[in-house]
Legacy VTK file of the C-alpha trace (Angstrom):
# vtk DataFile Version 3.0
C-alpha trace
ASCII
DATASET POLYDATA
POINTS 244 float
-11.042 -90.447 -65.770
-13.583 -90.392 -68.590
-16.825 -92.384 -68.247
-17.077 -92.721 -72.016
-16.544 -96.252 -73.373
-13.587 -96.740 -75.704
-11.004 -99.372 -76.694
-7.684 -99.377 -78.568
-6.908 -102.090 -81.154
-4.455 -102.867 -83.994
-5.474 -103.692 -87.565
-2.854 -105.817 -89.172
-4.030 -105.232 -92.758
-4.016 -101.468 -92.324
-0.919 -101.420 -90.181
-2.468 -98.846 -87.867
-3.869 -98.398 -84.395
-7.557 -97.508 -84.019
-9.734 -96.228 -81.209
-13.312 -97.445 -81.009
-15.500 -95.218 -78.821
-19.062 -94.232 -78.028
-19.962 -90.910 -79.616
-22.251 -88.268 -78.109
-25.173 -89.564 -80.197
-24.775 -93.064 -78.697
-23.333 -94.602 -81.865
-20.015 -96.430 -81.981
-17.347 -94.691 -83.972
-13.660 -95.199 -84.764
-10.705 -92.872 -84.931
-7.297 -93.559 -86.454
-4.269 -93.011 -84.238
-1.814 -90.864 -86.229
0.984 -93.108 -87.561
3.681 -90.837 -86.123
2.215 -91.331 -82.632
2.430 -95.126 -82.609
4.943 -95.967 -85.312
6.463 -99.431 -85.820
7.270 -101.397 -83.870
3.704 -101.355 -82.645
3.645 -99.365 -79.423
0.353 -99.913 -77.659
1.372 -97.601 -74.835
1.697 -94.615 -77.155
-1.594 -95.447 -78.885
-3.392 -95.718 -75.525
-1.981 -92.382 -74.366
-3.201 -90.714 -77.546
-6.619 -92.387 -77.198
-6.984 -91.146 -73.632
-6.270 -87.549 -74.653
-8.618 -87.907 -77.625
-11.491 -89.099 -75.407
-10.850 -86.335 -72.859
-11.164 -83.739 -75.636
-14.486 -85.283 -76.660
-15.696 -85.032 -73.069
-14.691 -81.357 -72.840
-16.526 -80.528 -76.040
-15.393 -78.127 -78.765
-12.844 -75.520 -77.772
-14.327 -72.009 -77.644
-13.134 -69.815 -80.463
-10.735 -67.159 -79.265
-12.169 -63.675 -79.063
-10.848 -61.501 -81.869
-8.367 -58.973 -80.617
-9.756 -55.462 -80.400
-8.155 -53.118 -82.917
-5.629 -50.781 -81.307
-7.090 -47.408 -80.398
-5.705 -44.630 -82.533
-4.023 -41.665 -80.918
-6.442 -39.260 -82.622
-9.388 -40.887 -80.798
-7.633 -40.481 -77.455
-6.818 -36.860 -78.333
-10.460 -36.046 -79.147
-11.654 -37.618 -75.886
-9.071 -35.538 -74.045
-10.120 -32.311 -75.746
-13.771 -32.977 -74.900
-12.701 -33.455 -71.270
-10.877 -30.123 -71.308
-13.890 -28.300 -72.768
-15.919 -29.391 -69.738
-13.308 -28.085 -67.283
-14.745 -24.826 -65.937
-11.345 -23.866 -64.532
-9.836 -23.371 -67.982
-10.058 -20.081 -69.843
-11.377 -20.171 -73.423
-7.954 -19.036 -74.611
-6.414 -22.166 -73.061
-8.790 -24.631 -74.738
-8.420 -22.709 -78.006
-4.659 -23.095 -77.748
-5.048 -26.827 -77.054
-7.158 -27.178 -80.218
-4.590 -25.328 -82.285
-1.744 -27.479 -80.960
-3.671 -30.656 -81.711
-4.707 -29.733 -85.241
-1.485 -28.137 -86.432
1.260 -30.057 -84.641
0.282 -33.129 -82.643
-2.347 -34.978 -84.704
-0.505 -34.628 -88.037
2.455 -36.357 -86.374
0.798 -39.021 -84.183
-2.930 -39.075 -85.047
-2.986 -42.221 -87.208
-0.707 -44.225 -84.924
-1.873 -46.625 -82.218
-1.975 -44.633 -78.983
0.291 -47.074 -77.127
2.911 -46.846 -79.878
3.552 -43.129 -79.324
6.651 -43.694 -77.239
9.777 -41.866 -76.145
11.785 -42.307 -79.397
8.902 -40.977 -81.526
8.378 -37.984 -79.257
12.113 -37.207 -79.234
12.183 -37.258 -83.041
9.151 -34.949 -83.127
10.781 -32.493 -80.728
13.940 -32.424 -82.828
11.889 -31.526 -85.923
10.048 -28.780 -84.054
13.326 -27.400 -82.765
14.516 -26.765 -86.329
11.336 -24.912 -87.309
10.075 -23.073 -84.232
11.241 -20.895 -81.362
12.117 -22.474 -78.028
8.968 -21.215 -76.276
6.771 -22.503 -79.098
8.350 -25.979 -78.937
7.947 -26.157 -75.169
4.287 -25.091 -75.362
3.444 -27.851 -77.809
5.268 -30.482 -75.784
3.450 -29.213 -72.691
0.107 -29.851 -74.410
1.198 -33.385 -75.353
2.360 -33.962 -71.772
-1.002 -32.875 -70.358
-2.822 -35.076 -72.868
-0.856 -38.161 -71.842
-1.232 -37.416 -68.121
-5.019 -37.188 -68.388
-5.292 -40.213 -70.702
-3.315 -42.356 -68.256
-5.332 -41.077 -65.277
-8.619 -41.846 -67.084
-7.241 -45.283 -68.085
-7.709 -44.596 -71.790
-4.145 -45.780 -72.414
-2.677 -48.842 -70.621
0.513 -47.047 -69.605
2.031 -46.467 -66.197
4.419 -43.659 -67.074
3.978 -40.566 -69.214
6.380 -40.879 -72.187
6.359 -37.099 -72.727
7.894 -36.524 -69.277
10.718 -38.997 -69.791
14.154 -37.488 -68.996
15.188 -38.492 -72.519
12.416 -36.261 -73.943
13.174 -33.389 -71.579
16.809 -33.499 -72.697
15.665 -32.693 -76.236
13.756 -29.535 -75.262
15.419 -26.279 -76.304
16.591 -23.828 -73.688
14.673 -20.561 -73.485
17.080 -17.641 -73.739
16.898 -15.375 -70.754
15.721 -11.888 -71.485
17.268 -8.893 -69.891
14.780 -7.225 -67.539
14.291 -3.507 -68.162
13.400 -1.434 -65.109
11.891 2.001 -65.632
12.716 4.839 -63.292
9.695 6.538 -61.641
10.009 9.612 -63.839
10.213 7.447 -66.962
7.148 5.464 -65.938
5.301 8.713 -65.177
5.981 10.044 -68.648
4.767 6.744 -70.116
1.323 6.741 -68.465
0.751 10.484 -68.874
1.938 10.653 -72.482
-0.262 11.652 -75.385
-1.303 8.111 -76.308
-4.833 6.654 -76.337
-6.311 6.370 -72.872
-6.828 2.630 -73.199
-3.123 2.146 -73.796
-2.201 4.343 -70.823
-4.501 2.258 -68.612
-2.769 -0.895 -69.800
0.630 0.648 -69.041
-0.546 1.584 -65.548
-1.936 -1.886 -64.806
1.256 -3.512 -66.028
3.522 -1.205 -64.040
1.532 -0.794 -60.811
-0.236 -4.169 -60.524
2.378 -6.334 -62.231
-0.106 -7.806 -64.699
1.026 -9.312 -67.959
-0.631 -8.231 -71.182
-2.845 -11.319 -71.481
-4.189 -10.786 -67.937
-4.929 -7.138 -68.672
-6.812 -8.171 -71.822
-8.991 -10.551 -69.789
-9.770 -8.034 -67.040
-13.424 -7.023 -66.577
-15.065 -4.257 -64.537
-16.514 -6.840 -62.162
-12.960 -7.961 -61.364
-12.010 -4.510 -60.052
-12.638 -3.598 -56.408
-11.916 0.134 -56.206
-12.869 0.359 -52.528
-10.092 -2.017 -51.459
-7.792 -1.421 -54.391
-7.828 -5.116 -55.401
-7.883 -6.750 -58.822
-9.152 -10.318 -59.158
-7.564 -12.194 -62.066
-10.155 -14.661 -63.388
-8.952 -15.276 -66.953
-6.449 -14.211 -69.566
-6.639 -13.648 -73.302
-3.993 -13.919 -75.926
LINES 1 245
244 0 1 2 3 4 5 6 7 8 9 10 11 12 13 14 15 16 17 18 19 20 21 22 23 24 25 26 27 28 29 30 31 32 33 34 35 36 37 38 39 40 41 42 43 44 45 46 47 48 49 50 51 52 53 54 55 56 57 58 59 60 61 62 63 64 65 66 67 68 69 70 71 72 73 74 75 76 77 78 79 80 81 82 83 84 85 86 87 88 89 90 91 92 93 94 95 96 97 98 99 100 101 102 103 104 105 106 107 108 109 110 111 112 113 114 115 116 117 118 119 120 121 122 123 124 125 126 127 128 129 130 131 132 133 134 135 136 137 138 139 140 141 142 143 144 145 146 147 148 149 150 151 152 153 154 155 156 157 158 159 160 161 162 163 164 165 166 167 168 169 170 171 172 173 174 175 176 177 178 179 180 181 182 183 184 185 186 187 188 189 190 191 192 193 194 195 196 197 198 199 200 201 202 203 204 205 206 207 208 209 210 211 212 213 214 215 216 217 218 219 220 221 222 223 224 225 226 227 228 229 230 231 232 233 234 235 236 237 238 239 240 241 242 243
């Protein structure tokens, strides 16, 4: 119940209800009850109800202006924050972060960069995958989707994007990924392998052949191998990084 003084009265000449009240500065003021609130026949009850609400609003003071909505964060901003996070990850090889940068600049940001991050949803990603499928090999498409998947996973974990589920891992997106054709494995006989590593080719190449055949290393792991990673006494190789 308001402690402010007010009264409701009818002015016959004007044909309207009025509210007389004490303003914040102590002066008496009047307000007109909207005609549609207390239309003819004169309905004092409706005018009094309106007056009561009017006085309560005066007591509460002016309504605070709503805070302007923050502009939606663009996907490219999220992507740059993610890449900076990956650069600080000491577990990643330089070739991995370089590949992330290439995927962002050439494939992901041109497609989604100027969109609001939360709007990059399953239908958009499916459409993107279908376009990639027409232009690139299956492995290439999967690698780029893998980068997008990792980006979303980290962004959600860091709470940069208000999402609960990674749209890039949706079954509907996975259904669009191309199948990688299986390659037939070629197995060399011992005498064939012997001729390969003792052939008249540069020594560096013969060493690479030997590491691939005897240690089972792939070419990128051989390229990243350093002398400090080789323990000749125990016959052990420690794989610490790989290079494309």
